[in-house]
C-alpha atoms as an extended CHARMM CRD file, in Angstrom:
* protein
*
       263  EXT
         1         1  MET       CA             57.2150000000        3.2030000000      -55.9240000000  PROA      1               0.0000000000
         2         2  ASP       CA             56.3600000000        2.6190000000      -59.6010000000  PROA      2               0.0000000000
         3         3  ASN       CA             54.3210000000       -0.5830000000      -60.0260000000  PROA      3               0.0000000000
         4         4  SER       CA             53.8700000000       -0.2670000000      -63.7750000000  PROA      4               0.0000000000
         5         5  TRP       CA             56.4240000000       -3.0280000000      -64.3650000000  PROA      5               0.0000000000
         6         6  ARG       CA             54.0780000000       -5.4190000000      -62.5210000000  PROA      6               0.0000000000
         7         7  LEU       CA             50.9740000000       -4.3940000000      -64.4960000000  PROA      7               0.0000000000
         8         8  GLY       CA             52.6800000000       -4.6930000000      -67.9020000000  PROA      8               0.0000000000
         9         9  PRO       CA             53.6620000000       -8.3830000000      -67.8510000000  PROA      9               0.0000000000
        10        10  ALA       CA             50.3200000000       -9.2720000000      -66.2700000000  PROA      10              0.0000000000
        11        11  ILE       CA             48.3980000000       -8.0890000000      -69.3510000000  PROA      11              0.0000000000
        12        12  GLY       CA             51.1260000000       -8.7320000000      -71.8870000000  PROA      12              0.0000000000
        13        13  LEU       CA             52.4090000000       -5.1650000000      -72.2650000000  PROA      13              0.0000000000
        14        14  SER       CA             55.9050000000       -3.8380000000      -72.3060000000  PROA      14              0.0000000000
        15        15  ALA       CA             57.2270000000       -1.5130000000      -69.6220000000  PROA      15              0.0000000000
        16        16  GLY       CA             56.6650000000        1.5830000000      -71.7930000000  PROA      16              0.0000000000
        17        17  GLN       CA             53.1330000000        0.5880000000      -72.6910000000  PROA      17              0.0000000000
        18        18  SER       CA             52.2670000000       -0.1880000000      -69.0660000000  PROA      18              0.0000000000
        19        19  GLN       CA             53.5930000000        3.2400000000      -68.0100000000  PROA      19              0.0000000000
        20        20  LEU       CA             51.3840000000        4.9310000000      -70.5820000000  PROA      20              0.0000000000
        21        21  LEU       CA             48.3850000000        2.8970000000      -69.4210000000  PROA      21              0.0000000000
        22        22  VAL       CA             48.9000000000        3.9360000000      -65.7980000000  PROA      22              0.0000000000
        23        23  SER       CA             49.0890000000        7.6170000000      -66.8270000000  PROA      23              0.0000000000
        24        24  LEU       CA             45.8260000000        7.3400000000      -68.7410000000  PROA      24              0.0000000000
        25        25  LEU       CA             44.1240000000        5.7030000000      -65.7560000000  PROA      25              0.0000000000
        26        26  LEU       CA             45.2920000000        8.4630000000      -63.4520000000  PROA      26              0.0000000000
        27        27  LEU       CA             44.0220000000       11.0870000000      -65.8890000000  PROA      27              0.0000000000
        28        28  LEU       CA             40.5970000000        9.4430000000      -66.1150000000  PROA      28              0.0000000000
        29        29  THR       CA             40.2370000000        9.2530000000      -62.3390000000  PROA      29              0.0000000000
        30        30  CYS       CA             40.9620000000       12.9950000000      -62.0460000000  PROA      30              0.0000000000
        31        31  VAL       CA             38.3440000000       14.0110000000      -64.6050000000  PROA      31              0.0000000000
        32        32  GLN       CA             34.8260000000       14.2580000000      -63.1110000000  PROA      32              0.0000000000
        33        33  PRO       CA             31.4910000000       15.1220000000      -64.7260000000  PROA      33              0.0000000000
        34        34  GLY       CA             30.8430000000       18.8600000000      -64.9070000000  PROA      34              0.0000000000
        35        35  THR       CA             34.4870000000       19.9100000000      -64.5950000000  PROA      35              0.0000000000
        36        36  ASP       CA             34.4250000000       21.1510000000      -68.1840000000  PROA      36              0.0000000000
        37        37  VAL       CA             32.5460000000       24.2730000000      -66.9480000000  PROA      37              0.0000000000
        38        38  ALA       CA             34.8830000000       26.8340000000      -65.4340000000  PROA      38              0.0000000000
        39        39  ALA       CA             34.0670000000       28.1550000000      -61.9820000000  PROA      39              0.0000000000
        40        40  PRO       CA             32.9100000000       31.7970000000      -61.9330000000  PROA      40              0.0000000000
        41        41  GLU       CA             35.4170000000       34.4660000000      -61.0510000000  PROA      41              0.0000000000
        42        42  HSD       CA             35.1370000000       35.7300000000      -57.4810000000  PROA      42              0.0000000000
        43        43  ILE       CA             34.8730000000       39.5060000000      -57.0530000000  PROA      43              0.0000000000
        44        44  SER       CA             35.8420000000       40.7700000000      -53.6050000000  PROA      44              0.0000000000
        45        45  TYR       CA             32.9140000000       43.1370000000      -53.3170000000  PROA      45              0.0000000000
        46        46  VAL       CA             30.2010000000       43.0390000000      -50.6670000000  PROA      46              0.0000000000
        47        47  PRO       CA             26.8750000000       44.7010000000      -51.5780000000  PROA      47              0.0000000000
        48        48  GLN       CA             26.0000000000       47.5200000000      -49.1880000000  PROA      48              0.0000000000
        49        49  LEU       CA             22.8080000000       49.2620000000      -48.1640000000  PROA      49              0.0000000000
        50        50  SER       CA             22.4710000000       52.8740000000      -49.2570000000  PROA      50              0.0000000000
        51        51  ASN       CA             23.2860000000       55.8410000000      -47.0500000000  PROA      51              0.0000000000
        52        52  ASP       CA             21.3210000000       56.1900000000      -43.8210000000  PROA      52              0.0000000000
        53        53  THR       CA             20.0710000000       59.6300000000      -44.8370000000  PROA      53              0.0000000000
        54        54  LEU       CA             18.2590000000       58.3070000000      -47.9100000000  PROA      54              0.0000000000
        55        55  ALA       CA             14.4960000000       58.3180000000      -47.4940000000  PROA      55              0.0000000000
        56        56  GLY       CA             12.9430000000       54.8780000000      -47.9090000000  PROA      56              0.0000000000
        57        57  ARG       CA             16.1850000000       53.0300000000      -47.2830000000  PROA      57              0.0000000000
        58        58  LEU       CA             14.2230000000       50.3040000000      -45.5190000000  PROA      58              0.0000000000
        59        59  THR       CA             10.4690000000       49.8560000000      -45.8140000000  PROA      59              0.0000000000
        60        60  LEU       CA              7.9660000000       47.0760000000      -45.2090000000  PROA      60              0.0000000000
        61        61  SER       CA              8.6930000000       45.4630000000      -48.6030000000  PROA      61              0.0000000000
        62        62  THR       CA             11.7840000000       47.1590000000      -50.1020000000  PROA      62              0.0000000000
        63        63  PHE       CA             15.3840000000       48.0330000000      -49.3430000000  PROA      63              0.0000000000
        64        64  THR       CA             17.9030000000       50.1550000000      -51.2200000000  PROA      64              0.0000000000
        65        65  LEU       CA             21.4710000000       49.2180000000      -52.2190000000  PROA      65              0.0000000000
        66        66  GLU       CA             24.4300000000       51.2700000000      -53.3310000000  PROA      66              0.0000000000
        67        67  GLN       CA             25.2640000000       50.7300000000      -56.9880000000  PROA      67              0.0000000000
        68        68  PRO       CA             28.4370000000       48.6160000000      -57.4990000000  PROA      68              0.0000000000
        69        69  LEU       CA             30.4790000000       51.1830000000      -59.3940000000  PROA      69              0.0000000000
        70        70  GLY       CA             33.4900000000       49.8090000000      -61.2600000000  PROA      70              0.0000000000
        71        71  GLN       CA             33.2360000000       46.3020000000      -59.8080000000  PROA      71              0.0000000000
        72        72  PHE       CA             32.8480000000       44.4930000000      -63.1480000000  PROA      72              0.0000000000
        73        73  SER       CA             35.9050000000       45.7070000000      -65.0600000000  PROA      73              0.0000000000
        74        74  SER       CA             37.5350000000       42.2740000000      -65.2960000000  PROA      74              0.0000000000
        75        75  HSD       CA             38.6920000000       41.1560000000      -68.7440000000  PROA      75              0.0000000000
        76        76  ASN       CA             36.6000000000       38.0040000000      -68.2980000000  PROA      76              0.0000000000
        77        77  ILE       CA             33.4150000000       40.0840000000      -68.2670000000  PROA      77              0.0000000000
        78        78  SER       CA             31.9970000000       41.3300000000      -71.5490000000  PROA      78              0.0000000000
        79        79  ASP       CA             29.7540000000       44.3060000000      -72.1630000000  PROA      79              0.0000000000
        80        80  LEU       CA             27.1570000000       41.8520000000      -73.4300000000  PROA      80              0.0000000000
        81        81  ASP       CA             27.1200000000       39.7770000000      -70.2500000000  PROA      81              0.0000000000
        82        82  THR       CA             24.1010000000       40.0610000000      -67.9950000000  PROA      82              0.0000000000
        83        83  ILE       CA             24.5520000000       41.1820000000      -64.3830000000  PROA      83              0.0000000000
        84        84  TRP       CA             21.8670000000       39.8680000000      -62.0590000000  PROA      84              0.0000000000
        85        85  LEU       CA             21.1020000000       40.6910000000      -58.4640000000  PROA      85              0.0000000000
        86        86  VAL       CA             20.4440000000       37.5060000000      -56.5090000000  PROA      86              0.0000000000
        87        87  VAL       CA             18.0170000000       38.0200000000      -53.6060000000  PROA      87              0.0000000000
        88        88  ALA       CA             17.9690000000       35.1790000000      -51.0920000000  PROA      88              0.0000000000
        89        89  LEU       CA             16.8450000000       34.3850000000      -47.5990000000  PROA      89              0.0000000000
        90        90  SER       CA             19.7820000000       34.1990000000      -45.2290000000  PROA      90              0.0000000000
        91        91  ASN       CA             19.2820000000       30.5100000000      -44.5720000000  PROA      91              0.0000000000
        92        92  ALA       CA             19.1800000000       29.7220000000      -48.3210000000  PROA      92              0.0000000000
        93        93  THR       CA             22.5930000000       31.1080000000      -49.2740000000  PROA      93              0.0000000000
        94        94  GLN       CA             24.3560000000       27.8540000000      -48.3800000000  PROA      94              0.0000000000
        95        95  SER       CA             22.2210000000       25.8670000000      -50.8130000000  PROA      95              0.0000000000
        96        96  PHE       CA             22.4250000000       28.4280000000      -53.6270000000  PROA      96              0.0000000000
        97        97  THR       CA             23.5890000000       27.0450000000      -56.9630000000  PROA      97              0.0000000000
        98        98  ALA       CA             24.2220000000       29.3290000000      -59.9280000000  PROA      98              0.0000000000
        99        99  PRO       CA             22.1280000000       28.3130000000      -62.9480000000  PROA      99              0.0000000000
       100       100  ARG       CA             23.9790000000       27.0110000000      -65.9940000000  PROA      100             0.0000000000
       101       101  THR       CA             21.5720000000       28.4540000000      -68.5490000000  PROA      101             0.0000000000
       102       102  ASN       CA             19.2500000000       31.4350000000      -68.7640000000  PROA      102             0.0000000000
       103       103  GLN       CA             16.2760000000       29.0780000000      -68.8060000000  PROA      103             0.0000000000
       104       104  ASP       CA             17.1400000000       27.9500000000      -65.2650000000  PROA      104             0.0000000000
       105       105  ILE       CA             17.0270000000       31.4680000000      -63.7810000000  PROA      105             0.0000000000
       106       106  PRO       CA             14.3980000000       31.5160000000      -60.9970000000  PROA      106             0.0000000000
       107       107  ALA       CA             11.6270000000       34.1000000000      -60.9390000000  PROA      107             0.0000000000
       108       108  PRO       CA             10.0430000000       35.6020000000      -57.7850000000  PROA      108             0.0000000000
       109       109  ALA       CA              7.2680000000       33.0150000000      -58.0610000000  PROA      109             0.0000000000
       110       110  ASN       CA              9.8520000000       30.3340000000      -57.1360000000  PROA      110             0.0000000000
       111       111  PHE       CA             11.0390000000       32.2280000000      -54.0740000000  PROA      111             0.0000000000
       112       112  SER       CA              8.9970000000       30.2230000000      -51.5680000000  PROA      112             0.0000000000
       113       113  GLN       CA             10.4270000000       26.9490000000      -52.9360000000  PROA      113             0.0000000000
       114       114  ARG       CA             14.0580000000       27.7980000000      -53.6430000000  PROA      114             0.0000000000
       115       115  GLY       CA             14.5970000000       30.6180000000      -51.1900000000  PROA      115             0.0000000000
       116       116  TYR       CA             16.1470000000       32.9320000000      -53.8170000000  PROA      116             0.0000000000
       117       117  TYR       CA             15.4070000000       34.6070000000      -57.1460000000  PROA      117             0.0000000000
       118       118  PHE       CA             17.0730000000       36.8820000000      -59.7280000000  PROA      118             0.0000000000
       119       119  THR       CA             16.1260000000       40.5140000000      -60.3370000000  PROA      119             0.0000000000
       120       120  LEU       CA             17.3920000000       43.9380000000      -61.5150000000  PROA      120             0.0000000000
       121       121  ARG       CA             18.9160000000       42.7610000000      -64.7770000000  PROA      121             0.0000000000
       122       122  ALA       CA             21.7020000000       45.0850000000      -65.9420000000  PROA      122             0.0000000000
       123       123  ASN       CA             25.0100000000       45.1800000000      -67.8240000000  PROA      123             0.0000000000
       124       124  ARG       CA             28.4920000000       46.4770000000      -67.1320000000  PROA      124             0.0000000000
       125       125  ALA       CA             27.9320000000       49.8230000000      -68.8310000000  PROA      125             0.0000000000
       126       126  LEU       CA             25.2980000000       50.7870000000      -66.2380000000  PROA      126             0.0000000000
       127       127  TYR       CA             27.7780000000       50.2940000000      -63.4050000000  PROA      127             0.0000000000
       128       128  GLN       CA             30.7350000000       52.1210000000      -64.9100000000  PROA      128             0.0000000000
       129       129  ALA       CA             29.9520000000       55.7200000000      -63.9790000000  PROA      129             0.0000000000
       130       130  ARG       CA             27.6270000000       57.4960000000      -61.6010000000  PROA      130             0.0000000000
       131       131  GLY       CA             24.5790000000       58.9890000000      -63.2100000000  PROA      131             0.0000000000
       132       132  GLN       CA             23.0800000000       55.9040000000      -64.8280000000  PROA      132             0.0000000000
       133       133  LEU       CA             21.9090000000       54.1620000000      -61.6700000000  PROA      133             0.0000000000
       134       134  HSD       CA             22.1840000000       56.0650000000      -58.4130000000  PROA      134             0.0000000000
       135       135  VAL       CA             20.7330000000       53.3860000000      -56.1670000000  PROA      135             0.0000000000
       136       136  LEU       CA             19.1470000000       49.9880000000      -56.5700000000  PROA      136             0.0000000000
       137       137  ARG       CA             15.7820000000       49.6410000000      -54.8830000000  PROA      137             0.0000000000
       138       138  VAL       CA             14.9200000000       45.9880000000      -54.3630000000  PROA      138             0.0000000000
       139       139  GLY       CA             11.1890000000       45.1470000000      -54.4380000000  PROA      139             0.0000000000
       140       140  ASN       CA             10.0900000000       48.4230000000      -55.9950000000  PROA      140             0.0000000000
       141       141  ASP       CA              7.8890000000       47.1740000000      -58.8610000000  PROA      141             0.0000000000
       142       142  THR       CA              4.2990000000       46.5310000000      -57.7780000000  PROA      142             0.0000000000
       143       143  HSD       CA              2.9840000000       45.9220000000      -61.3040000000  PROA      143             0.0000000000
       144       144  CYS       CA              5.2310000000       43.1620000000      -62.6880000000  PROA      144             0.0000000000
       145       145  GLN       CA              4.1410000000       39.5290000000      -62.7060000000  PROA      145             0.0000000000
       146       146  GLN       CA              5.9550000000       37.2500000000      -60.2880000000  PROA      146             0.0000000000
       147       147  THR       CA              6.2750000000       34.5550000000      -62.9440000000  PROA      147             0.0000000000
       148       148  LYS       CA              8.3680000000       36.8740000000      -65.1230000000  PROA      148             0.0000000000
       149       149  ILE       CA             12.1330000000       36.4040000000      -64.8580000000  PROA      149             0.0000000000
       150       150  GLY       CA             13.7680000000       39.5330000000      -63.4780000000  PROA      150             0.0000000000
       151       151  CYS       CA             10.5750000000       40.8890000000      -61.9120000000  PROA      151             0.0000000000
       152       152  ASN       CA             11.4050000000       43.2600000000      -59.0590000000  PROA      152             0.0000000000
       153       153  HSD       CA              8.3440000000       42.3170000000      -57.0410000000  PROA      153             0.0000000000
       154       154  PRO       CA              7.9020000000       43.5950000000      -53.4540000000  PROA      154             0.0000000000
       155       155  LEU       CA              9.5140000000       41.3470000000      -50.8800000000  PROA      155             0.0000000000
       156       156  PRO       CA              7.0480000000       39.0330000000      -49.1260000000  PROA      156             0.0000000000
       157       157  GLY       CA              8.2660000000       39.3820000000      -45.5420000000  PROA      157             0.0000000000
       158       158  PRO       CA             10.6960000000       41.0320000000      -43.1210000000  PROA      158             0.0000000000
       159       159  GLY       CA             13.5540000000       38.6680000000      -43.9450000000  PROA      159             0.0000000000
       160       160  PRO       CA             16.4010000000       38.5800000000      -43.1510000000  PROA      160             0.0000000000
       161       161  TYR       CA             17.6990000000       38.7910000000      -46.7320000000  PROA      161             0.0000000000
       162       162  ARG       CA             21.1400000000       38.6070000000      -48.3290000000  PROA      162             0.0000000000
       163       163  VAL       CA             22.0920000000       39.6210000000      -51.8600000000  PROA      163             0.0000000000
       164       164  LYS       CA             24.9690000000       39.2920000000      -54.2940000000  PROA      164             0.0000000000
       165       165  PHE       CA             25.6800000000       40.1390000000      -57.9390000000  PROA      165             0.0000000000
       166       166  LEU       CA             26.0960000000       37.3560000000      -60.4990000000  PROA      166             0.0000000000
       167       167  VAL       CA             27.4310000000       37.8420000000      -64.0380000000  PROA      167             0.0000000000
       168       168  MET       CA             26.1680000000       35.3950000000      -66.6620000000  PROA      168             0.0000000000
       169       169  ASN       CA             26.4260000000       34.8030000000      -70.3820000000  PROA      169             0.0000000000
       170       170  ASP       CA             24.9950000000       32.1600000000      -72.7070000000  PROA      170             0.0000000000
       171       171  GLU       CA             27.4720000000       29.5600000000      -71.4280000000  PROA      171             0.0000000000
       172       172  GLY       CA             26.7300000000       30.0350000000      -67.7430000000  PROA      172             0.0000000000
       173       173  PRO       CA             28.0450000000       32.0470000000      -64.7780000000  PROA      173             0.0000000000
       174       174  VAL       CA             31.0800000000       34.2580000000      -65.3880000000  PROA      174             0.0000000000
       175       175  ALA       CA             31.7140000000       36.1140000000      -62.1260000000  PROA      175             0.0000000000
       176       176  GLU       CA             30.0820000000       36.7220000000      -58.7610000000  PROA      176             0.0000000000
       177       177  THR       CA             30.4960000000       38.9910000000      -55.7520000000  PROA      177             0.0000000000
       178       178  LYS       CA             30.3140000000       38.0480000000      -52.0970000000  PROA      178             0.0000000000
       179       179  TRP       CA             27.0790000000       37.8030000000      -50.1950000000  PROA      179             0.0000000000
       180       180  SER       CA             25.9410000000       40.8730000000      -48.3030000000  PROA      180             0.0000000000
       181       181  SER       CA             25.2230000000       40.9240000000      -44.6040000000  PROA      181             0.0000000000
       182       182  ASP       CA             21.7280000000       40.2760000000      -43.3070000000  PROA      182             0.0000000000
       183       183  THR       CA             19.0870000000       42.8950000000      -44.1090000000  PROA      183             0.0000000000
       184       184  ARG       CA             15.8530000000       43.0620000000      -42.1210000000  PROA      184             0.0000000000
       185       185  LEU       CA             12.8980000000       45.0940000000      -43.3200000000  PROA      185             0.0000000000
       186       186  GLN       CA             10.6590000000       47.2360000000      -41.1790000000  PROA      186             0.0000000000
       187       187  GLN       CA              7.6900000000       45.6050000000      -39.4960000000  PROA      187             0.0000000000
       188       188  ALA       CA              4.2320000000       47.0180000000      -38.8870000000  PROA      188             0.0000000000
       189       189  GLN       CA              3.5600000000       47.6590000000      -35.2130000000  PROA      189             0.0000000000
       190       190  ALA       CA              0.1670000000       46.2770000000      -34.2440000000  PROA      190             0.0000000000
       191       191  LEU       CA             -1.7950000000       47.7780000000      -31.3630000000  PROA      191             0.0000000000
       192       192  ARG       CA             -2.0940000000       45.1950000000      -28.6410000000  PROA      192             0.0000000000
       193       193  ALA       CA             -3.8490000000       45.2630000000      -25.2690000000  PROA      193             0.0000000000
       194       194  VAL       CA             -1.6620000000       45.2700000000      -22.1990000000  PROA      194             0.0000000000
       195       195  PRO       CA             -1.5550000000       41.6930000000      -20.9050000000  PROA      195             0.0000000000
       196       196  GLY       CA             -2.3890000000       40.8490000000      -17.3170000000  PROA      196             0.0000000000
       197       197  PRO       CA             -4.5220000000       42.6570000000      -14.7120000000  PROA      197             0.0000000000
       198       198  GLN       CA             -4.5420000000       46.4450000000      -14.4910000000  PROA      198             0.0000000000
       199       199  SER       CA             -2.6930000000       48.1470000000      -11.6570000000  PROA      199             0.0000000000
       200       200  PRO       CA             -4.7520000000       49.8640000000       -8.8900000000  PROA      200             0.0000000000
       201       201  GLY       CA             -3.5640000000       53.2930000000       -9.9930000000  PROA      201             0.0000000000
       202       202  THR       CA             -4.7480000000       52.6650000000      -13.5290000000  PROA      202             0.0000000000
       203       203  VAL       CA             -8.1550000000       51.5380000000      -12.2960000000  PROA      203             0.0000000000
       204       204  VAL       CA             -8.5480000000       54.7010000000      -10.1600000000  PROA      204             0.0000000000
       205       205  ILE       CA             -7.5970000000       56.9620000000      -13.0510000000  PROA      205             0.0000000000
       206       206  ILE       CA            -10.0630000000       55.2420000000      -15.3770000000  PROA      206             0.0000000000
       207       207  ALA       CA            -12.8560000000       55.5450000000      -12.7580000000  PROA      207             0.0000000000
       208       208  ILE       CA            -12.1920000000       59.2590000000      -12.1800000000  PROA      208             0.0000000000
       209       209  LEU       CA            -12.1530000000       59.9890000000      -15.9010000000  PROA      209             0.0000000000
       210       210  SER       CA            -15.4120000000       58.0950000000      -16.3590000000  PROA      210             0.0000000000
       211       211  ILE       CA            -17.1120000000       60.0840000000      -13.5740000000  PROA      211             0.0000000000
       212       212  LEU       CA            -15.8720000000       63.3980000000      -14.9390000000  PROA      212             0.0000000000
       213       213  LEU       CA            -17.1040000000       62.4800000000      -18.3860000000  PROA      213             0.0000000000
       214       214  ALA       CA            -20.5570000000       61.5990000000      -17.0070000000  PROA      214             0.0000000000
       215       215  VAL       CA            -20.7460000000       64.8740000000      -15.0610000000  PROA      215             0.0000000000
       216       216  LEU       CA            -19.7210000000       66.8600000000      -18.1190000000  PROA      216             0.0000000000
       217       217  LEU       CA            -22.3850000000       65.2120000000      -20.2590000000  PROA      217             0.0000000000
       218       218  THR       CA            -25.0220000000       65.8710000000      -17.5630000000  PROA      218             0.0000000000
       219       219  VAL       CA            -24.0950000000       69.5580000000      -17.3590000000  PROA      219             0.0000000000
       220       220  LEU       CA            -24.1890000000       69.9570000000      -21.1090000000  PROA      220             0.0000000000
       221       221  LEU       CA            -27.6050000000       68.3000000000      -21.2550000000  PROA      221             0.0000000000
       222       222  ALA       CA            -28.9670000000       70.5400000000      -18.4920000000  PROA      222             0.0000000000
       223       223  VAL       CA            -27.6740000000       73.6810000000      -20.2230000000  PROA      223             0.0000000000
       224       224  LEU       CA            -29.2430000000       72.5850000000      -23.4610000000  PROA      224             0.0000000000
       225       225  ILE       CA            -32.6420000000       71.9430000000      -21.8250000000  PROA      225             0.0000000000
       226       226  TYR       CA            -32.5610000000       75.2850000000      -19.9370000000  PROA      226             0.0000000000
       227       227  THR       CA            -31.6800000000       77.1950000000      -23.0820000000  PROA      227             0.0000000000
       228       228  CYS       CA            -34.4940000000       75.6270000000      -25.0490000000  PROA      228             0.0000000000
       229       229  PHE       CA            -37.0300000000       76.2740000000      -22.2390000000  PROA      229             0.0000000000
       230       230  ASN       CA            -36.1690000000       79.9720000000      -21.9660000000  PROA      230             0.0000000000
       231       231  SER       CA            -36.2350000000       80.3580000000      -25.6900000000  PROA      231             0.0000000000
       232       232  CYS       CA            -39.7380000000       78.9220000000      -25.8530000000  PROA      232             0.0000000000
       233       233  ARG       CA            -41.0910000000       81.1850000000      -23.0650000000  PROA      233             0.0000000000
       234       234  SER       CA            -39.6300000000       84.3910000000      -24.4650000000  PROA      234             0.0000000000
       235       235  THR       CA            -41.2750000000       83.8970000000      -27.8300000000  PROA      235             0.0000000000
       236       236  SER       CA            -44.1650000000       86.5160000000      -28.2770000000  PROA      236             0.0000000000
       237       237  LEU       CA            -47.4900000000       85.1970000000      -29.4550000000  PROA      237             0.0000000000
       238       238  SER       CA            -49.7550000000       87.5330000000      -31.4860000000  PROA      238             0.0000000000
       239       239  GLY       CA            -53.4620000000       87.9070000000      -30.2440000000  PROA      239             0.0000000000
       240       240  PRO       CA            -56.4710000000       90.2550000000      -30.0800000000  PROA      240             0.0000000000
       241       241  GLU       CA            -55.7440000000       93.6300000000      -28.6600000000  PROA      241             0.0000000000
       242       242  GLU       CA            -56.9880000000       94.3130000000      -25.1920000000  PROA      242             0.0000000000
       243       243  ALA       CA            -60.0190000000       96.6150000000      -25.0360000000  PROA      243             0.0000000000
       244       244  GLY       CA            -59.1340000000      100.0320000000      -23.6460000000  PROA      244             0.0000000000
       245       245  SER       CA            -61.4150000000      102.1920000000      -21.5280000000  PROA      245             0.0000000000
       246       246  VAL       CA            -62.6370000000      105.4370000000      -23.1260000000  PROA      246             0.0000000000
       247       247  ARG       CA            -63.0530000000      108.4180000000      -20.8910000000  PROA      247             0.0000000000
       248       248  ARG       CA            -65.6110000000      111.0550000000      -21.6360000000  PROA      248             0.0000000000
       249       249  TYR       CA            -64.3760000000      114.5800000000      -21.5390000000  PROA      249             0.0000000000
       250       250  THR       CA            -66.5700000000      117.7310000000      -21.3650000000  PROA      250             0.0000000000
       251       251  THR       CA            -65.1770000000      120.5760000000      -23.2950000000  PROA      251             0.0000000000
       252       252  HSD       CA            -65.4920000000      124.2280000000      -22.3250000000  PROA      252             0.0000000000
       253       253  LEU       CA            -67.7240000000      124.9360000000      -25.3290000000  PROA      253             0.0000000000
       254       254  ALA       CA            -70.4700000000      122.6440000000      -24.1610000000  PROA      254             0.0000000000
       255       255  PHE       CA            -73.7080000000      124.3990000000      -23.2350000000  PROA      255             0.0000000000
       256       256  SER       CA            -75.2930000000      123.6500000000      -19.9330000000  PROA      256             0.0000000000
       257       257  THR       CA            -78.8540000000      122.4360000000      -19.9960000000  PROA      257             0.0000000000
       258       258  PRO       CA            -81.4070000000      124.8040000000      -18.4140000000  PROA      258             0.0000000000
       259       259  ALA       CA            -82.8410000000      123.6920000000      -15.1470000000  PROA      259             0.0000000000
       260       260  GLU       CA            -86.3530000000      122.5550000000      -15.0760000000  PROA      260             0.0000000000
       261       261  GLY       CA            -88.8640000000      125.0880000000      -13.9200000000  PROA      261             0.0000000000
       262       262  ALA       CA            -86.8040000000      128.1030000000      -14.7980000000  PROA      262             0.0000000000
       263       263  SER       CA            -88.6980000000      130.9390000000      -16.3120000000  PROA      263             0.0000000000
């Protein structure tokens, strides 16, 4: 029911003026701060990990995505617009808020506080045809500074992570894709001792191996000592020659001595 006829006489306005006043009040109540910025266009694309056969698809600090070919052909997106890859922890996607200006774009150094950062800056031309970017390797730059916006620094932990593409221009966000599914990185397997007491079979095996090892070492030591001893005894020592006996021979030409008293 229209109550404008009650409001008009109460403030000294005619019926037409009171109707206009009610329309203005309704318009003001519908307008809220920040509604002058248009919401970004939603692109029904979900970022995907690269093919399973690709080497290094998942590592300790990186993962590889398929390039989003032909996903940014909307007339709302310009060739000059920047396409960012948003990397976030899975539990931080609900609190994600697209920055309104380029100065508000978070760098990897803010990842521990915000739970997300922007990287892999590109434009629409790079995602139009295959050959420009085959795959997108997240966390592949070990030399960039984490305080630099767009730095593709290695990921700090196993995750899980979720990503999406966000298109921005100087006035704010233009379009965005859906969030990917959870991605978990590989984890280093540490060598750990088996907890709890050892089984009897394990103890017997360890004892037998220890005895065999001791016997083997003893045999090797004995062989080494025997070899050295024989080698030392068989070594010839030089010395004076033994004196040889000299026999006296009487030749056939020797003259016999005359006997005493012979005439």
